C-alpha positions in Angstrom: 3.3 9.4 16.7 4.1 5.7 16.8 2.6 3.7 14.1 -0.2 1.2 14.9 -0.7 -0.8 11.8 1.9 -2.5 9.6 2.9 -0.9 6.3 2.9 -4.2 4.4 3.6 -2.4 1.2 6.7 -0.7 2.7 8.5 -4.1 2.3 10.0 -3.9 -1.1 9.8 -6.5 -3.8 12.6 -9.0 -3.5 12.4 -12.2 -5.5 14.0 -15.6 -6.0 15.0 -17.0 -9.3 11.9 -18.5 -11.0 11.8 -22.3 -11.1 11.1 -24.0 -14.4 7.4 -23.9 -15.0 5.4 -26.8 -16.5 3.5 -26.4 -19.7 0.5 -24.1 -19.2 -1.8 -26.8 -20.8 -1.0 -29.1 -17.9 -2.1 -26.7 -15.2 -5.4 -26.5 -13.3 -6.5 -23.2 -12.0 -8.5 -23.0 -8.8 -9.3 -20.5 -6.1 -10.9 -20.2 -2.7 -14.6 -19.3 -3.2 -17.5 -18.6 -0.8 -18.8 -22.2 -1.5 -15.8 -23.6 0.4 -16.6 -21.6 3.5 -18.2 -23.6 6.4 -19.4 -22.6 9.8 -16.5 -24.2 11.6 -13.9 -22.1 13.3 -11.1 -23.5 11.1 -12.8 -22.7 7.9 -14.6 -19.4 8.8 -13.9 -16.7 6.2 -13.3 -14.2 9.0 -10.4 -16.2 10.3 -8.6 -16.1 6.9 -9.3 -12.4 6.6 -8.1 -11.7 10.1 -4.9 -13.6 9.4 -4.4 -11.8 6.1 -5.2 -8.3 7.3 -4.5 -8.1 11.0 -2.0 -10.6 12.3 1.2 -9.0 11.1 0.7 -6.1 13.6 -1.7 -7.8 16.0 0.6 -10.7 16.3 0.1 -13.8 18.4 3.8 -14.6 18.4 5.4 -11.3 19.3 6.6 -11.0 22.8 5.0 -8.5 25.2 8.0 -6.2 24.9 8.3 -6.4 21.1 4.6 -6.1 20.1 3.7 -3.2 17.9 -0.1 -3.3 18.4 -2.4 -5.1 20.9 -3.3 -8.7 20.0 -6.7 -9.4 18.5 -7.8 -11.2 21.7 -7.2 -8.0 23.7 -9.4 -6.1 21.2 -12.1 -8.7 21.5 -12.1 -8.6 25.3 -12.3 -4.8 25.3 -15.1 -4.5 22.8 -17.1 -7.2 24.6 -17.0 -5.4 27.9 -20.6 -4.9 29.1 -23.7 -6.6 27.8 -22.6 -6.3 24.1 -24.7 -7.9 21.4 -23.1 -9.3 18.3 -24.4 -6.5 16.1 -23.1 -3.9 18.5 -19.7 -5.6 18.5 -19.6 -5.5 14.7 -20.8 -1.9 14.5 -18.2 -0.7 17.0 -15.3 -2.2 15.1 -16.7 -0.9 11.8 -17.1 2.6 13.2 -13.6 2.8 14.6 -11.9 1.4 11.5 -13.9 3.7 9.3 -12.9 6.7 11.4 -10.0 5.9 13.7 -9.9 8.9 16.0 -9.2 9.3 19.7 -12.9 10.1 20.2 -13.9 6.8 18.7 -11.3 4.8 20.4 -12.1 2.4 23.2 -8.5 1.1 23.8 -7.0 4.3 25.3 -3.9 2.5 26.6 -3.1 1.1 23.2 -3.6 4.5 21.5 -1.2 6.1 24.1 1.4 3.4 23.6 1.2 2.7 19.8 -0.6 5.7 18.4 -3.9 5.8 16.4 -4.5 3.2 13.7 -4.2 4.9 10.3 -7.4 4.9 8.3 -7.6 1.9 6.1 -9.5 1.2 2.9 -10.9 -2.2 4.1 -14.2 -3.3 2.5 -17.1 -3.2 4.9 -17.8 -6.9 4.3 -14.2 -7.8 5.3 -14.5 -6.1 8.7 -17.9 -7.7 9.1 -16.6 -11.2 8.5 -13.6 -10.6 10.9 -15.8 -9.3 13.6 -18.3 -12.1 13.1 -15.5 -14.7 13.6 -14.1 -12.8 16.6 -17.4 -12.7 18.4 -18.4 -16.3 17.8 -15.1 -18.2 18.3 -12.1 -18.4 20.6 -9.2 -16.8 18.9 -5.5 -17.3 19.5 -3.7 -15.8 22.4 0.0 -14.8 22.8 1.8 -16.9 25.4 2.1 -13.8 27.7 -1.4 -12.6 27.4 -3.2 -14.3 30.3 -0.7 -13.1 32.9 -0.7 -9.6 31.4 -4.5 -9.4 31.2 -5.0 -10.7 34.7 -2.4 -8.2 36.1 -4.0 -5.3 34.3 -7.5 -6.3 35.4 -6.9 -7.6 38.9 -7.7 -11.2 38.0 -5.7 -13.7 40.1 -6.5 -16.8 38.1 -3.3 -16.6 36.1 -2.3 -18.9 33.3 -3.0 -22.5 33.3 -0.4 -24.9 34.6 1.6 -26.8 32.1 1.6 -23.9 29.6 4.9 -25.0 28.0 3.5 -28.5 27.3 0.4 -26.9 25.8 2.5 -24.7 23.6 4.5 -27.6 22.3 1.3 -29.6 21.7 -0.2 -26.6 19.9 2.9 -26.2 17.6 2.7 -29.9 16.7 -1.0 -29.6 16.0 -0.4 -26.6 13.8 2.2 -28.6 11.8 -0.3 -31.3 11.2 -2.9 -28.8 10.1 -0.6 -27.4 7.5 0.0 -30.8 6.1 -3.7 -31.4 5.7 -4.5 -27.9 4.2 -5.7 -27.4 0.7 -3.1 -25.9 -1.7 -4.9 -22.5 -1.4 -4.6 -22.6 2.4 -0.9 -23.8 2.3 0.0 -21.0 -0.1 -1.7 -18.4 2.1 0.0 -19.8 5.1 3.4 -19.4 3.5 2.6 -15.9 2.3 1.2 -14.7 5.7 4.0 -16.2 7.8 6.6 -14.5 5.5 4.6 -11.3 5.6 4.6 -11.6 9.5 8.4 -12.2 9.6 9.1 -9.2 7.4 6.5 -7.1 9.1 7.5 -7.4 12.7 11.1 -6.6 11.8 10.2 -3.7 9.6 7.7 -2.2 12.0 10.2 -2.3 14.9 12.7 -0.4 12.7 10.0 2.2 11.7 8.8 2.8 15.3 12.3 3.1 16.7 14.2 4.9 13.9 11.7 6.2 11.3 11.0 5.9 7.6 14.5 6.3 6.3 15.8 3.6 8.5 13.0 1.3 7.4 13.9 2.1 3.8 17.5 1.1 4.4 16.4 -2.0 6.3 14.4 -3.2 3.3 17.3 -2.7 1.0 19.6 -4.9 3.1 17.4 -7.3 5.1 14.1 -7.9 3.3 15.5 -10.4 0.7 17.5 -12.5 3.2 14.4 -12.7 5.4 12.2 -13.8 2.5 14.8 -16.3 1.4 15.0 -17.7 4.9 11.2 -18.3 4.9 11.6 -20.1 1.6 13.9 -22.5 3.3 11.6 -22.9 6.3 8.7 -23.8 4.1 10.6 -25.6 1.4 9.1 -23.4 -1.2 10.1 -20.6 -3.6 8.6 -17.4 -2.1 8.7 -14.2 -4.2 7.2 -10.7 -4.2 6.9 -9.4 -7.7 5.4 -6.4 -9.4 4.6 -4.8 -12.7 6.1 -1.6 -11.3 9.1 -2.9 -9.2 11.3 -0.9 -7.0 14.1 -3.3 -7.8 14.3 -4.5 -11.5 15.0 -8.0 -10.3 11.5 -8.2 -9.0 9.7 -7.6 -12.3 6.7 -9.9 -12.8 6.8 -12.2 -15.8 3.9 -12.2 -18.3 1.8 -14.7 -16.4 2.3 -13.0 -13.1 1.3 -9.7 -14.7 -1.9 -11.3 -15.9 -2.7 -12.3 -12.4 -1.8 -8.8 -11.1 -4.4 -7.4 -13.5 -7.0 -9.8 -12.1 -6.3 -8.6 -8.6 -6.3 -5.0 -9.8 -9.9 -5.5 -11.1 -10.9 -6.8 -7.7 -9.4 -3.8 -5.9 -11.1 -1.3 -8.2 -14.4 -2.9 -7.2 -13.3 -2.8 -3.5 -13.7 -6.6 -3.5 -11.7 -9.0 -1.3 -9.5 -11.1 -3.7 -9.3 -14.9 -3.6 -6.0 -16.6 -3.9 -5.2 -18.1 -7.4 -3.8 -21.6 -7.4 -2.2 -23.2 -10.6 -1.5 -26.9 -10.4 0.7 -29.0 -12.5 1.5 -32.7 -12.1 4.2 -32.2 -9.5 4.0 -28.7 -8.1 1.7 -25.8 -7.2 1.9 -22.1 -7.9 0.1 -19.7 -5.6 -0.7 -16.0 -6.3 -2.1 -13.4 -3.9 -2.2 -9.6 -4.0 -0.1 -7.1 -2.1 -2.2 -3.9 -1.5 -1.3 -0.4 -0.4 -2.8 1.4 2.5 -2.6 5.1 3.6 0.7 4.6 5.3 2.4 2.9 2.4 2.1 6.1 0.4 5.0 7.6 2.5 7.3 5.5 0.2 5.0 4.5 -2.7 2.6 7.4 -3.1 2.8 10.5 -5.3 6.3 12.1 -5.2 4.8 15.6 -5.4 2.6 15.2 -2.3 2.9 11.9 -0.4 6.7 11.2 -0.3 8.9 13.6 1.6 11.8 15.0 -0.4 14.4 13.4 1.8 12.7 10.0 1.5 12.4 10.4 -2.3 16.1 11.2 -2.5 17.1 8.1 -0.6 14.8 5.9 -2.8 16.5 7.3 -5.9 19.9 6.6 -4.3 19.1 3.0 -3.4 16.9 2.2 -6.4 17.9 4.3 -9.5 15.4 2.6 -11.7 12.5 2.7 -9.2 9.0 2.4 -10.6 7.1 1.8 -7.4 5.6 5.2 -6.8 2.4 7.0 -7.7 0.0 4.7 -5.9 -3.2 5.5 -4.0 -4.8 3.6 -1.2 -6.1 0.1 -1.8 -4.3 -0.5 -5.0 -2.4 -3.7 -6.0 1.3 -2.9 -5.9 2.4 -6.5 -6.6 1.7 -10.1 -5.7 3.0 -13.0 -3.7 4.3 -15.6 -6.2 4.9 -18.9 -4.4 5.8 -22.3 -5.8 5.9 -25.5 -3.8 5.8 -29.3 -4.4 2.6 -31.2 -4.0 
């Protein structure tokens, strides 16, 4: 069955060389807290959570042919069919994500094309915030969506004229938004865009060729893709772990301390806030990488979760591998990102 949701934790930990760090005494540690959340569309917590947890698979940039799951706007339109109240909308999403079966599914075409969404260990509050944002606000649409939706549902209105100009204007506006973001938001943007670039390539390989092909893809392509995103964002972007698959990706002592903070959050089934460490000239950003049920195919227990042929390939590619033995919703590593102020 084709896979519906991205195995973010399938992407192995490839890191860049650490930049020289300023004295710890000169740093200021901050994080995104609930006090920073406003009722505006831009700052709604649900938007951040949707970008973090959903957009890699439910991409707004993937072409219609290359998508690996329906975009979030399609999910919103389907779940709003009929005279649906906000609470009914939230409950429907909660129920499916808690128990993603064909009986609970509303998007039959998506299930047929992509397969069922694997069960995820999302906190209930996380799904509530995402659903709240989806119900109340306009959400991003892929360029192809209007034509596709109108064709599927017999609507002849089509896309608005001048779409190319609108897209160019939107990209310029997005660039301006990034420049005006807080350091927490900038770091998260860098992490999520890199995650999306890795994810769409990895998931395409998984769906077309399977787990072993994805494993080899990560071994060869994940680092160059991450490095290319470092160039795009003019930042140092790393994925590090206290139990790395590749020894080059071992977290340093400070990164391990942050990993432990995020592990405590995960143990409480709590959504983690980014950690930002400021010095006079630069910013360091840290954010967790968590496992889900599908990640266990390469990072679970060798005796039960990982197939022997996959385990053999892991040992061949990574003789000193430590990145196994995980369960769902555990912190396998962190994004460690550094950029200038």
